N, C-alpha and C positions, 0 to 999 in steps of 0.2 A: 504494500499500499504506499510506504514511503516512496517507493520509485515513481509511482503514478502521480504522487503530489509534486514530486521534484520536476516531473515533465510538464505538469500543469504550470507550475511557477515560471516556466520560460514561453507560455502560450502568449501570443501578441496581445490578447485582450487583458492579461494580468501584468506583463512585465511593465515597469515603470509607473505603475499606479501610486496613488497617495500612500506615503508611508504610514500615517496615523491610521487610515483605513485598512492598510495591511495588518497592522498590529492588532487592531480591533477584531479583525476577521480571524486571525490565528487565535486570539484569546477566546473568542466566544464560540466559533464554529468548530475548529479542529477537535476540541475535546468530545464532539458529538459524533466524530467519525465511526467509532465502533457501532453505535445505533444505527446510522445510516449504511453502514457496511451490510449489516443483518437485513435490513429492508431491501437493499439492492440485490442481495443474494437470492431472496426470495421471489424477487421480481424475474430476474434473469434465469436462475436456477443453475447457473454454473459460474466459477469463479473468475474466468477469464473476462466474460461480459459483465461481471459484477464489477470488477475493478475498473473497466472502461467506462461504465455507466457513472460510477462514483467519481471518477476524475472529471468527466464532463459536467457532472452535478457541481462539482466544486468550481469549475470555471464559471458556469452560469451563475452561482450564487455569488461569487466574488464580483463578476461584472454588475450584478443587480443590487450588490450590498448596500450601496448608498441610499437604496430606496427602502430598506427594512427599518421599521419604527421600533425604537426601543420600547420595552415595556410589552411587546406582543410575543406570541409564542414563536420563538425562533425555530425550535425543532419541527413545528408544523409547516413553517415557512420553507425550511430546507427539504422537508418531504414532498412538499407541492411541487418545488423545483425538480426534484428527482423523479416524481411521478410524470410530470409534463416532458421531461427529457426523454423518460422511457417511452412514452407513448408516441411522441414526434419521431424518435429514432429507432429504438430496439424493437418496436413492434411493427414497423413498417412492413416487415417481411411476412407478417402473419395475417391471416383473414380476421377482419373486424369481429370481436366476439358479439354474441347475440346480446341485444338489450332486452331485459326482462320487464314485463309490466309491473307496476306497484300496487295493483288494485287488490292484491291479497292482503295488504296492510292497511288496516282500517284508521280513520282520522284520529280516533281516541287513543289508538296505540301509538301513533306518531306523536301526538301531544304528550302523552304520558312519558314516553322513553326519551324525547328530546330535551325534557326537562332535567333528565339525569345524566351524569357523567358515566362511562362505561363501567367503572368500578361499583356503581350503585345497583347494577342488575346482574345478578349471579345465576349460574346454571351448573348442573353437574358437568356438562361437557366442558365449560369454561374452567372450571375448577381442576378437572383432569387435564386439560391442556396445560395449565400453569405447573401442574406437578409432574408432567411427563419430561424424560430427559430431551434435550435438544434435538437429537437424532430423529426420535419419534415424531416431535413437532413438525419437523421438516418433511419427513415422509409423509405425514398426514395432510400438511398443507399443500404439498405438491401435487395431490390429487384434485385439486380445486382448479377451475378456470381462473384466469388471471384477476377478473374484477372481484370474484368471491374471495380469493385467496388474499388479496391486498386489504381488503375491508376487514376481514377477520384478523389479519396481521396487525393492522392499525388499532383495531378496537381491543381485541383480547391479549394481544401480546404487549403492544406499546401503550395502551391505556388510553388513547385518544377518545375525547367525547365525539358524538355522532356529528355534531356541527363542524367539529375540526375535521373530521374525515370528509365530510362533504366538501368543505373548502380545499382540502389537500387534493382531492381527486376531480374537483371542478364539476360535481354531480349534485343534484338536487338531494335534499334530505331524505325524501322517500325512497329514492334510488339506492342510498347508502343502507337505509332500513331493510329493504327488500334483499340486496345483496348479502347483508349480514346474516338475515334469517335463512336464506338458501344455502349460503356457505356452511353455517353451523349445522343445518339439517343433513347436508352431505357429509360433514365431518362425523356424524354419530356413528356411522358403520365404521369409520376408522378407530374411533375412540371408545366405543361402547365396552369392548372387552378389557381394555386398560382401566377404564372408570370402574368398572365392576371389581376388578383385581384389587384396586386401591380403595374400595369401600364406598364409592359414590353411587348410592341406591338410585335405580331409576334412570340412569345416564342413557340407556337406550330408548326411553319412551319419553322422557320430558320434551314438551314443546318449547322451543326457544323462539320468541316473536321478535 
């Protein structure tokens, strides 16, 4: 990763930029690289593309860092840049994933859940996910389509609130809720056995809205 950051440092968009801005970027952004690396790896699902995506994200983040407002969520801002970079570049070769309707999620569910952070809504599947070794998490998440996987990752692994995820992914809140609902439902078959082994009763049957 250090090699990629050194390469990014010589990029024309970065070289020669304001020293104070560079220092603030290094102070505030670089400590979050490990978290960003985990998200990039789950997007690309291989380490070579992951490091390329992370390097391009750092370039784009530095170029736009003057527009970042102090006091707002820096990590969410960085994830939004990385998600946009991934969509505009690394997914060009793929067929656009199917957009799913959100009419299965009722208005009262959206109003109730949007008022909470992700940590306020628990399920047997989510608790099992948190208790699983990382290799099992990766294997389970990799079975999901891109949109489902990243929503589950942002909410259940990174702990972002639903509105933050909607901002990161540039999608309506209802779409985030629908993808989270469907992603968690698809994960059940992957997590049910592990959840039962760990004593989370009902993990295979509980409905996560």
